SEVEXTI-457699 format. One line per 3 residues: number of its first residue (from 1); their letters; for each residue x, y, z of N, C-alpha, C. Coordinates in steps of 0.1 Angstrom, whole numbers, plus 5000, padded with zeros to 4 digits. Example, Ala and Ser with C-alpha at 12.3 -4.5 7.8 and 13.67 -1.06 7.14 Angstrom:
1) AS) 5132,4943,5078,5123,4955,5078,5132,4967,5078  5128,4978,5071,5137,4989,5071,5129,5000,5079
END
This chain:
1) XXX) 2839,1915,0497,2840,1901,0502,2829,1900,0514  2822,1890,0512,2812,1884,0522,2815,1873,0530  2809,1870,0541,2815,1858,0549,2802,1852,0554
4) XXX) 2802,1839,0559,2792,1832,0565,2798,1824,0576  2793,1821,0586,2795,1813,0596,2783,1802,0598  2787,1790,0594,2776,1777,0595,2779,1770,0607
7) XXX) 2769,1766,0617,2773,1759,0629,2762,1747,0630  2769,1734,0628,2760,1723,0627,2766,1715,0639  2757,1707,0646,2760,1699,0657,2764,1687,0649
10) XXX) 2773,1680,0657,2779,1666,0651,2771,1654,0658  2766,1646,0649,2759,1636,0654,2766,1628,0667  2759,1623,0675,2765,1614,0686,2773,1602,0679
13) XXX) 2784,1601,0683,2793,1590,0678,2801,1594,0666  2801,1606,0661,2806,1609,0648,2818,1619,0648  2823,1623,0661,2834,1633,0661,2846,1627,0654
16) XXX) 2849,1616,0657,2862,1609,0650,2859,1610,0635  2848,1605,0631,2846,1606,0616,2846,1620,0608  2842,1629,0618,2842,1644,0613,2858,1648,0614
19) XXX) 2865,1643,0622,2880,1646,0624,2888,1640,0610  2883,1628,0607,2889,1622,0596,2883,1628,0583  2872,1632,0581,2867,1640,0572,2876,1653,0569
22) XXX) 2880,1660,0579,2888,1671,0579,2902,1667,0574  2905,1656,0578,2920,1650,0575,2920,1645,0558  2909,1642,0554,2908,1639,0539,2907,1653,0532
25) XXX) 2903,1663,0537,2901,1676,0531,2916,1681,0528  2925,1680,0539,2938,1684,0537,2947,1673,0532  2943,1661,0530,2951,1651,0526,2945,1647,0512
28) XXX) 2941,1633,0511,2938,1626,0498,2929,1634,0489  2919,1643,0494,2912,1651,0487,2914,1666,0487  2926,1668,0488,2931,1682,0489,2929,1689,0475
31) XXX) 2935,1683,0464,2932,1688,0450,2919,1689,0445  2910,1681,0448,2897,1683,0443,2889,1693,0453  2894,1692,0466,2888,1704,0473,2892,1718,0470
34) XXX) 2906,1720,0466,2910,1732,0461,2905,1738,0448  2902,1726,0439,2896,1730,0426,2880,1735,0428  2875,1728,0436,2860,1731,0442,2861,1746,0447
37) XXX) 2867,1748,0456,2866,1762,0463,2872,1772,0453  2881,1771,0444,2885,1780,0434,2873,1784,0425  2868,1770,0419,2855,1772,0411,2843,1780,0416
40) XXX) 2843,1778,0430,2831,1786,0439,2836,1799,0442  2846,1803,0441,2852,1816,0444,2854,1817,0459  2855,1807,0466,2857,1807,0481,2872,1810,0482
43) XXX) 2875,1821,0490,2888,1826,0493,2894,1821,0507  2883,1816,0514,2887,1812,0529,2878,1803,0534  2882,1792,0540,2871,1782,0548,2879,1777,0560
46) XXX) 2874,1778,0570,2879,1771,0584,2867,1763,0590  2872,1751,0592,2863,1742,0600,2870,1740,0614  2862,1742,0626,2865,1742,0638,2857,1731,0645
49) XXX) 2861,1726,0655,2854,1718,0666,2852,1725,0677  2840,1726,0682,2838,1731,0696,2828,1722,0702  2835,1720,0716,2827,1712,0725,2817,1721,0733
52) XXX) 2804,1719,0733,2794,1725,0741,2788,1717,0751  2779,1724,0759,2771,1714,0768,2762,1707,0763  2760,1708,0750,2749,1699,0742,2755,1690,0732
55) XXX) 2769,1690,0734,2776,1679,0726,2786,1688,0714  2792,1679,0708,2802,1686,0697,2795,1694,0687  2802,1704,0682,2795,1712,0672,2805,1716,0663
58) XXX) 2803,1714,0648,2813,1720,0638,2809,1734,0634  2818,1744,0635,2817,1756,0631,2824,1760,0617  2819,1762,0606,2825,1765,0594,2823,1778,0590
61) XXX) 2838,1786,0587,2835,1799,0583,2840,1800,0569  2832,1808,0560,2833,1807,0544,2835,1821,0542  2844,1825,0533,2846,1838,0528,2847,1838,0513
64) XXX) 2838,1846,0506,2840,1846,0491,2833,1859,0488  2836,1865,0475,2831,1876,0469,2816,1878,0471  2809,1865,0469,2794,1862,0469,2791,1849,0476
67) XXX) 2791,1849,0489,2793,1836,0497,2778,1830,0495  2769,1837,0494,2755,1831,0493,2755,1823,0478  2760,1828,0468,2761,1822,0455,2770,1809,0457
70) XXX) 2783,1810,0464,2791,1798,0464,2784,1789,0472  2778,1792,0483,2770,1781,0489,2758,1775,0480  2752,1783,0473,2742,1779,0464,2747,1768,0453
73) XXX) 2758,1771,0448,2765,1764,0439,2768,1750,0446  2774,1749,0458,2778,1737,0465,2765,1728,0465  2754,1734,0470,2740,1728,0470,2737,1721,0459
76) XXX) 2738,1729,0448,2734,1725,0433,2742,1715,0426  2754,1714,0429,2764,1709,0422,2763,1695,0419  2766,1689,0407,2767,1674,0405,2781,1669,0403
79) XXX) 2789,1678,0406,2804,1675,0404,2808,1666,0415  2814,1654,0413,2818,1645,0422,2823,1648,0434  2832,1658,0437,2835,1663,0449,2825,1668,0458
82) XXX) 2816,1678,0451,2807,1684,0458,2796,1674,0465  2793,1664,0456,2783,1654,0460,2790,1647,0471  2800,1645,0473,2809,1637,0483,2807,1646,0495
85) XXX) 2810,1660,0493,2811,1668,0505,2796,1669,0511  2786,1670,0502,2772,1670,0509,2770,1659,0514  2773,1647,0508,2771,1633,0514,2778,1632,0528
88) XXX) 2789,1638,0532,2795,1638,0544,2789,1646,0554  2784,1659,0549,2777,1666,0558,2766,1661,0564  2758,1653,0554,2746,1645,0559,2749,1635,0570
91) XXX) 2760,1628,0566,2762,1617,0575,2767,1621,0588  2774,1630,0590,2781,1639,0601,2772,1645,0610  2763,1653,0601,2755,1663,0608,2739,1660,0607
94) XXX) 2736,1651,0599,2722,1648,0597,2717,1660,0589  2724,1668,0583,2718,1680,0574,2719,1677,0560  2708,1678,0553,2705,1678,0539,2706,1691,0534
97) XXX) 2717,1694,0525,2718,1707,0521,2707,1711,0511  2700,1700,0505,2689,1703,0497,2679,1712,0502  2677,1712,0516,2669,1719,0524,2673,1735,0523
100) XXX) 2684,1736,0520,2689,1751,0519,2691,1756,0503  2680,1751,0497,2682,1756,0482,2679,1770,0480  2674,1778,0490,2670,1792,0486,2685,1800,0485
103) XXX) 2695,1795,0488,2707,1801,0488,2713,1800,0474  2707,1791,0466,2710,1789,0451,2703,1801,0444  2695,1808,0451,2688,1822,0443,2698,1832,0446
106) XXX) 2697,1840,0435,2707,1851,0434,2700,1863,0443  2689,1864,0444,2683,1874,0454,2677,1870,0464  2676,1877,0477,2672,1874,0489,2656,1869,0487
109) XXX) 2650,1861,0495,2638,1857,0495,2630,1870,0497  2618,1871,0490,2610,1882,0493,2602,1880,0505  2600,1869,0511,2592,1866,0522,2601,1866,0536
112) XXX) 2613,1871,0536,2623,1872,0547,2615,1883,0557  2617,1881,0569,2614,1891,0580,2625,1893,0587  2632,1906,0583,2644,1909,0589,2640,1917,0602
115) XXX) 2647,1914,0614,2644,1919,0626,2654,1928,0633  2667,1926,0628,2678,1935,0631,2689,1934,0619  2694,1948,0616,2705,1947,0607,2713,1960,0614
118) XXX) 2727,1957,0612,2735,1968,0613,2747,1968,0606  2752,1978,0601,2765,1980,0592,2772,1994,0597  2786,1992,0595,2794,2005,0600,2788,2019,0592
121) XXX) 2783,2017,0580,2780,2028,0572,2766,2033,0577  2757,2026,0583,2744,2028,0587,2744,2033,0602  2755,2034,0609,2755,2036,0624,2754,2050,0627
124) XXX) 2752,2062,0616,2750,2075,0618,2760,2082,0626  2772,2080,0627,2782,2088,0636,2780,2103,0631  2784,2111,0643,2784,2126,0640,2773,2134,0646
END
């Protein structure tokens, strides 16, 4: 299982619209939301509102067997719910997920420059 935390500032004056977006996900759009997440293999998603000194921020936590693939499918999907979801993200956060197309690739980009990585298995205990 892999996970990802996405943090996007909420545009000025859009906090109530963001709350309504969350209400739609748990209300009238619940069935298409669940169908989307099941199709993508997402096993957990949490949306949280955080007030910061710089304004309101949405923190989204995703878990899936392959979270990068799931995010890539959200970005590339032409299904009505996924299109609606991306449009809301652009409206509420000013983020066009098309700019994150590299997540649709199966392999990590070859030009990435990793500066730090840690995992329990590489800690070298003993």
